[in-house]
C-alpha positions in Angstrom: 0.2 -21.3 -9.9 -1.6 -18.1 -8.8 -1.1 -15.1 -10.6 2.2 -12.9 -10.1 0.8 -9.4 -8.6 1.4 -6.6 -10.9 2.0 -4.3 -7.7 5.3 -6.0 -6.5 8.9 -6.1 -7.9 10.9 -9.5 -8.4 14.2 -10.7 -7.8 15.9 -13.6 -9.8 16.2 -15.5 -6.6 12.3 -15.5 -6.2 11.7 -12.7 -3.5 8.9 -9.9 -4.1 9.3 -6.5 -2.6 6.4 -4.0 -2.3 7.1 -0.3 -1.9 5.4 1.1 1.3 5.6 4.6 2.8 8.8 6.4 3.8 11.2 4.1 1.8 10.0 0.9 3.9 10.2 -2.4 1.7 8.3 -5.2 2.3 9.9 -8.4 1.4 8.4 -11.9 1.0 9.1 -15.0 -1.2 7.0 -15.9 -4.3 4.3 -18.3 -4.8 6.4 -20.2 -7.2 9.2 -20.2 -4.7 7.1 -21.6 -1.8 5.8 -24.2 -4.4 8.9 -25.3 -5.6 10.1 -25.6 -1.6 7.0 -27.5 -0.4 5.9 -27.3 3.0 7.9 -24.8 4.8 8.9 -26.0 8.5 11.3 -23.0 9.4 12.4 -19.5 8.7 15.4 -17.8 9.8 14.5 -14.2 10.0 17.2 -11.4 9.8 18.0 -9.4 12.9 16.4 -6.1 13.6 18.9 -3.4 13.0 20.9 -5.5 10.7 22.4 -3.4 7.8 22.0 -5.2 4.6 22.9 -4.7 1.1 21.2 -5.6 -2.2 21.8 -9.2 -3.0 23.0 -10.1 0.4 21.8 -13.2 1.8 20.2 -12.4 4.8 17.4 -15.0 5.9 16.9 -18.8 5.3 13.7 -20.7 4.7 13.7 -24.4 5.3 11.0 -26.6 4.0 10.5 -30.6 4.3 12.5 -31.0 0.9 15.4 -28.3 1.6 16.6 -25.2 2.7 17.0 -21.8 0.7 18.8 -18.7 1.3 17.0 -15.4 1.0 18.5 -12.4 -0.2 17.5 -8.9 0.2 16.4 -7.0 -2.5 17.6 -3.4 -1.6 20.3 -2.0 0.7 19.0 -0.6 3.9 18.3 -1.6 7.3 15.8 -4.4 8.6 13.0 -2.3 10.7 10.8 -5.2 11.2 10.2 -9.0 10.9 7.4 -11.0 10.9 7.5 -12.8 14.4 4.3 -14.7 13.6 6.3 -16.7 11.0 8.7 -18.4 13.8 5.9 -20.3 14.9 3.8 -20.7 11.8 6.0 -20.7 8.7 3.1 -22.5 7.1 1.3 -19.0 6.5 3.9 -18.3 4.0 2.7 -21.4 2.0 -1.2 -20.3 2.8 -0.5 -17.0 1.1 3.1 -16.2 -0.3 2.3 -12.6 -1.5 0.1 -11.9 1.5 2.3 -12.9 4.3 5.6 -10.7 4.3 9.0 -11.8 6.0 10.9 -8.8 6.8 10.8 -5.0 6.2 13.8 -3.0 5.2 14.6 1.0 5.1 15.7 1.6 2.0 19.0 3.4 1.5 18.1 3.8 -2.0 14.8 3.1 -3.3 15.6 3.2 -7.1 17.5 -0.1 -6.3 13.9 -1.6 -7.0 14.4 -0.5 -10.7 17.0 -3.3 -10.7 14.1 -5.8 -10.0 11.9 -7.3 -12.6 8.2 -6.7 -12.9 5.3 -9.1 -13.0 5.6 -9.8 -16.8 9.1 -10.7 -16.6 9.3 -12.3 -13.5 6.5 -14.7 -15.0 8.4 -15.2 -18.2 11.2 -16.2 -16.2 9.3 -19.2 -14.3 7.8 -20.4 -17.2 11.2 -21.1 -18.9 
C-alpha cells in the first residue's frame, strides 16, 4: 500500500479530492480503492455539464471482480472528464493519485472541510 498523500482530502467512499485554482476540485479514487477493486476494465465518467450534489453517485468503476459507484465529494458542475480512461482504465491501477477521473467547479469549496485528511483516512482503512 502506498502512502496517502497529505495534499488531498478523502471521502469515506474512497474518493480523493484536490482543490485546484478557481474552485475547481479534481477527483480520483484512492490507492486503497483500486487495490480492493483489482484490475479496472471500465470507467463510466459523468457527463460534462452535469450538476451534482455532495455525496451523489456520479460515476462507476468496474474491475474484473466487481463494479463500484463513485460519489461526488462536493456540489457543483462537472467541467472536465479524463477521456483517456475510457480506453485505458488501468491507468488508475498504475497511479491512483496521479490519475484523476473528473473535475467539478464547486458551488461551495468549504464542503471539502467535511472530508477526511490523510491521517484520518489512513486510520479508517487500517481498521
